[in-house]
C-alpha positions in Angstrom: -3.7 27.3 -2.0 -0.8 29.8 -2.2 -1.0 33.4 -3.4 1.2 32.7 -6.4 -0.1 34.2 -9.6 -0.4 31.8 -12.5 -0.4 32.7 -16.2 -3.6 31.7 -17.9 -3.6 28.5 -20.0 -1.0 25.7 -20.4 1.8 28.2 -20.3 1.0 28.8 -16.7 1.5 25.2 -15.6 4.9 24.6 -13.9 7.3 22.4 -15.9 7.4 18.8 -14.5 11.1 19.2 -13.7 10.8 22.5 -11.8 10.8 22.9 -8.1 7.2 24.2 -8.2 5.8 21.1 -9.9 3.6 18.5 -8.3 4.7 14.9 -8.5 2.8 11.7 -8.0 4.9 8.5 -7.4 2.3 5.8 -7.6 1.5 5.9 -3.8 -2.4 5.5 -3.5 -2.5 7.2 -0.1 -1.2 10.4 -1.7 -3.5 10.4 -4.7 -6.4 12.5 -3.4 -4.0 15.1 -2.1 -2.2 15.2 -5.4 -5.4 15.7 -7.3 -6.5 18.4 -4.9 -3.3 20.4 -5.4 -3.4 19.8 -9.1 -7.0 21.1 -9.3 -6.0 24.3 -7.4 -3.3 25.0 -10.0 -5.4 24.2 -13.1 -8.2 26.4 -11.7 -5.8 29.3 -11.3 -4.6 28.7 -14.8 -8.1 28.4 -16.1 -7.5 25.2 -18.1 -10.2 23.6 -20.2 -11.4 20.1 -19.4 -9.2 18.3 -22.0 -6.2 20.4 -21.0 -6.5 19.2 -17.4 -6.6 15.6 -18.6 -3.6 16.0 -20.9 -1.6 17.9 -18.2 -2.0 15.7 -15.2 -0.1 12.8 -16.7 3.0 15.0 -17.1 3.4 15.0 -13.3 4.0 11.3 -12.7 6.4 8.5 -13.6 6.5 6.8 -17.0 4.7 3.6 -16.0 1.9 5.5 -14.3 1.6 7.9 -17.2 1.3 5.1 -19.7 -1.3 3.4 -17.5 -3.4 6.5 -17.1 -3.3 7.2 -20.9 -4.7 3.7 -21.5 -7.9 4.4 -19.6 -11.1 4.9 -21.5 -11.8 8.3 -19.9 -8.5 9.7 -21.1 -9.6 9.9 -24.7 -12.9 11.4 -23.7 -11.1 14.4 -22.3 -13.5 15.0 -19.3 -11.6 15.7 -16.2 -14.1 14.6 -13.6 -14.6 11.3 -15.4 -10.9 10.7 -15.8 -10.2 11.4 -12.2 -13.0 9.1 -11.0 -11.8 6.2 -13.2 -8.3 6.6 -11.7 -9.5 6.7 -8.1 -11.7 3.7 -8.6 -8.7 1.7 -9.7 -6.8 2.2 -6.4 -8.5 0.3 -3.5 -9.4 2.3 -0.4 -8.4 5.7 -1.9 -12.0 7.1 -2.1 -12.5 6.2 1.6 -9.3 7.9 2.6 -7.8 4.7 3.9 -4.0 4.5 4.4 -3.1 0.9 3.7 -2.3 -0.9 0.4 -0.8 -4.3 -0.6 2.3 -2.4 -1.6 2.7 -1.1 2.0 2.3 -4.6 3.4 4.9 -6.0 1.0 7.2 -3.1 2.0 6.9 -4.2 5.7 7.7 -7.8 4.8 10.6 -7.0 2.5 12.2 -4.8 5.1 12.2 -7.7 7.6 13.6 -10.1 5.0 16.9 -8.1 5.2 16.9 -7.9 9.0 18.2 -10.3 11.7 15.4 -12.1 13.5 16.7 -14.2 16.3 14.6 -13.4 19.3 11.0 -13.2 20.5 11.4 -9.4 20.6 12.2 -9.3 16.9 9.3 -11.7 16.1 6.8 -9.6 18.0 8.1 -6.4 16.4 7.6 -7.9 12.9 4.1 -9.0 13.9 3.2 -5.5 15.3 4.2 -3.9 12.1 2.5 -6.5 9.9 -0.8 -7.0 11.7 -2.6 -3.5 11.4 -1.9 -3.4 7.6 -2.9 -7.0 7.0 -6.0 -6.7 9.2 -7.3 -3.7 7.2 -6.5 -5.3 3.8 -8.4 -8.4 5.0 -11.4 -6.4 6.2 -11.6 -4.5 2.9 -11.4 -7.8 1.1 -8.3 -6.7 -0.8 -6.4 -9.7 0.4 -7.7 -13.1 1.5 -6.6 -14.8 4.8 -4.6 -17.3 2.7 -2.8 -14.6 0.9 -2.0 -12.8 4.1 -0.5 -15.9 5.7 1.7 -16.6 2.7 3.0 -13.0 2.7 3.6 -13.2 6.5 5.7 -16.3 6.2 7.7 -14.8 3.4 9.0 -12.2 5.8 10.4 -14.8 8.2 13.9 -16.1 7.7 14.2 -19.8 7.1 15.9 -20.4 10.4 13.1 -18.6 12.2 10.5 -20.8 10.4 12.4 -23.9 11.5 12.6 -22.8 15.1 8.8 -22.0 15.2 8.0 -25.5 13.7 10.4 -27.2 16.2 8.8 -25.3 19.1 5.3 -26.2 18.1 6.3 -29.9 18.2 7.1 -29.6 21.9 4.6 -27.0 23.2 1.3 -28.2 24.6 -1.5 -26.2 23.0 -5.2 -26.0 23.6 -6.2 -26.0 20.0 -5.7 -28.4 17.1 -2.6 -28.0 14.9 -3.1 -26.9 11.3 -0.7 -26.4 8.4 -0.2 -22.9 7.1 -0.4 -22.3 3.4 2.7 -23.5 1.5 4.8 -24.4 4.5 5.1 -24.4 8.2 2.4 -23.9 10.8 -0.4 -21.4 11.1 1.0 -18.7 13.4 0.4 -15.8 15.7 1.1 -14.8 19.1 -0.1 -14.8 22.7 1.6 -14.7 26.1 1.5 -17.6 28.6 3.6 -17.0 31.7 5.6 -14.5 29.7 6.6 -17.2 27.2 5.8 -16.6 23.6 3.4 -19.2 22.2 3.3 -19.6 18.5 0.3 -21.2 16.7 -2.7 -19.1 17.5 -4.8 -17.2 15.0 -2.8 -14.8 12.8 -5.2 -12.0 12.4 
């Protein structure tokens, strides 16, 4: 906490649009840090329980503010209960984990806009996708079926066609299966430096 001196009460809280204000932008990985910094300021300002609850929603976007105001604990005006209800609504936050569905979709959407025309590109996409997807699966936030659908969405149509065409001519040691929605179940391994698709994704 800084050595800044705060005025007692709500008057001591920085305006939301000031350079000194905290701001939460609906990123679960930053929620605990946001609350920690907020509590340092409200403690210095000696805010009451209800004042903490009413103040915290000022430092986030409109959609998040309306969502937090709709929670049962908001009307009760108890800070600890309100903070707990918010944290419980964001998977993984209380454990300090770093991955969310939003992050996985961000990885996928970034690749939708890129050119993917080589094994190198395909492996790069997989290397970015896999750690996030694996954690979400282990935490039971996403099912394997959901993960596969999200993975295929990030592949351009021409890449999907090439993968399916290759699977038709490659001799594999396992049975072929269909991935959800379209195409083949996919992942990667190396055989004589040649990329083999159709292994287990996660």
